[in-house]
N, C-alpha and C positions, 0 to 999 in steps of 0.2 A: 779585908775589902780594903780599898782605896779610899781615902778623903779626901777633901775639898781643900784645895791650897788655901793656906793664910796670909801667901804673897805672890801677887803676878807683875815679873816684870816681862817689857817690852821688848824691841827696840822699834823705830819708828818709820826712815824708809824703807819701801822695799818688805815691809812686814805689814805695820797697819797704817800708813801713807802709801799709798795707790802713786804711780811715773806721774800722775799728771796730778800731785799734792796734795788729793783730797782721802778723807777719809768718811766709811761707808756709815750709813746711821744705823745699819746693823750692829757693825764695831762699834759705836758710840752707848750702844745700847748693851754690848752683853758687857762692858766694862763699867757702866754705868749699876747692870747688874748686880757686880761681882762688890762694887764698890759700895751699894746699899744693904749687902750680906757683910761689912764687914770685916773684907778683904782688902786690905794691901797693894795700892799701885801705884809702882813704879814705871814712868817710862826715860829708857836707858837708851842715851841716842851718843854717839859722834856729834853730831848737831853743838855750835858756842849758842849760849840764851839768848843769842839777838837773833834767832833762826825758830824761836819757840810761841811768839806770839800766837797762830796760830794753832797752836797744844793750847795754849791758855784759853784762846776763846771759843774752844773746840770741846775741853772740858774742862769742869767745874771743881773739878778733884785733884788729886793724884801726888806722888811728888816725881825730882826729878833729879838721873843722875845724869850731866852732860859732857861734853870733850872725852871720850870713850871711860868714863868714870875717874877723869881731871877733875870733878866739883860737882858739890851738889847743889843746888838749885831751887829758890824755892820761886817755885811756877805762878801761883796768886800773886806774891807780892815783887814779882818780877827779882829777884835779890841772889847772888851768891852766896852762900852761907858757908862754905868751906872751901878750899883747893888744895891739890897739890899741883906743882908747877916743875916745869922744865929750868933749870940754872941756864942765866946766858954762858956758860964754860959749857954746859950740854949742848944745846944750842949750835957752839961755834964747832963742839968736836963734832958732830952730826953733822955738819952742813961740808966739813975738811976729809970724816971719810968714807962720805957718799958719790961729793964728789970723783973723788979716786976713783970706786967703785963700778960707778955709774955714768960714763961723762957727759948723757944730754942730758941731766937731772936739775931741776930750779928746782927753788924752793920757798916757801910764806910762812911767819909764825904770825898765830892769833890768841888772843885773851877771849873776856865776853864784851870787851868794847873797842878792841884792835884785828886788823888786820893789815899785814906788812908783806912786801913780794917782792922778789928779784923781777927786774922789765921783762925776762924772759919766762916768766914763772904765766904764763894761760890760765887764770881764771875762768872759774866756770858759773860760782854763784856769787861769788861778794864781788860781781864787776861795778868797777863806778865808786867800791871804796877807798879801795889806793890807785889811783890814775896814772902816778909819776913811777913808782918804783924804786927801786936802787940796784947797783951796777953786782952785787955781792950781798947775802944774806946779811953777811956780819954787819952791815953798818947799815943793817935797822935792828939788831938785837940791844934791846937799853936797860933789858932786864926778867922778868921770870915770865915767863910766856906757858899756856897750860895745851898748847900745841903747835908742832911744826906740820906744815906741807911739804912733800917732796914729789914734784910732776918729771914728767918726761912728756912734754908737751908734744912732740913729736909723735908719742906713741913706737914708737922703736920698742920700747918693753910691756912687757904686761904688768899688772899690778898683782900678778903672783910673781912673776921673774923679778919684780922689783923686791920684793916682799922674801924671798927665800934670798937674797944677796945681802938684802939690810941687817937683817935678823944674824945672818953670817957676820959684816961687818962690827953692826954695833951692838951685840952680844956683851951682855954686861953693864952696857953705858944706859942707857933707856930701852923701851918697850915698843913695838913699828910691832902695825899692825894696817889692813885694808878693808873699806865699808862699799866697793865696788871696781867689779873684776873689768868692766869693762873702763875703766876713767886714767888708767896708767896713774894711778896717786897710791902714797904713804901717807898714812897717821902717825905720827909719833908724839909719845906720851913720857914724863918722865920715867925712869925703871919702876919697873913692879904694880906700876898703872894702868890696871884695865877694868872694863865693865867688869866681869867677875869680882876681882880684890873690892872693888866698893861697894858691889853689890853685897857681898859678906858681910862688908862692916856694918853697911847700915841693918843689913837683916839680925846681926849680933847685936843690934843695939836697941833693937826691937823684943828680943828675946824668941828670934824663930829662926829653926833649923833649917838645912839643904834641905833637908825630905819633905818639909813642906811649902817649899816655893818652887813655882812654874817660870819659865822662860821661855820667851819666843825671838828669832832669830835670824836672818838669812846669808851674816856675812862674817869675812874671819875677824873682821873687832864683834861681836857675838860672843864667839866660842868659848872665851872662857866665862862669861855667864852661864850660859849651856849647860858647858862639863860643867860647872857649881853645884848646883839647881837638879835637885832629887828627882825632878821630873823638868826634861825642858823639849819642846819641837823645833826642830830647823823648817824653812818653808822648802815648802817644792819646788820652788822656783828660785831659791836661792840659789847660793855657791855649795857647789858638786862634795863639799867634805863636809858640809852642816852636820849633815847623817854619821859621821864620824866622833861629833863632840855631842849630839843631841840623847835623847833616852825616845823620841816619835819623832814620825813627820809630821806636818799640817800639811793642811793642801792650800797654794796658792794662792799668795797676797791678792791678790786679781781674783780672787774666789773668797775673799772675805774668812778666811783659813782662819785666824786667830777667832776669829768670831766664834766661827762652831765648835775650838777648841774648848772655847772658855764656856760653851754654851752647855758643852756634854759633862765639864767639872762642876759645873752650878747642882747639877743635879745629884753629884753623891752626897754622901750624909756628912756631915758636918764635922 
């Protein structure tokens, strides 16, 4: 018989956060019930810490993995506690290799407290944070960063097409993924860093095995986490390849799919 999990990890956007930025009452109640039963809750996201304020306001519990696994973040105290960064050399090599392979590409770099972009990079979320931009991203590289972003602002390539090219060109240099098939956007971390790798690390520190972990996600940046956990759920309205990495399918996020599954999991014996 299946047992109740010891750890639940979830992506945010497109998984428990709806496209309008809201989190349903049912979802909050499901996670609260799990937390009150002693289950470890991890919010695992590509977001930087500066985008976590509404999660902090919604939940008064839980641990966070931000930047697609690049950092551990203390949600309650708004503090990064551990991080795995791209070196300056990696950032420069990524820009040079991808410019040659995908000519229309442009770049941004970010950490928990800054965001810099090329002038031709059109930001969708950090509008106003860097209103000037640089001609070439190399001019903004000053030291380690937790993520590079690579965008085709004219949408000439899809995110999936860009990912296929980038994984080939950057093999052995960095980790490349994406979190939105519609944005023509790649997210790049230091080599070996992923949501799955960091979740495995923190679960190990808690002496929790993969078989006792459950995860939820909707896009390629979640696939490593879905694949590592003993039980995992790809969102029905997420990336079509999700079912190849998860053990099960959850109802759409727009229908509170994660909450539905958690409610079922909490009925299992401890």
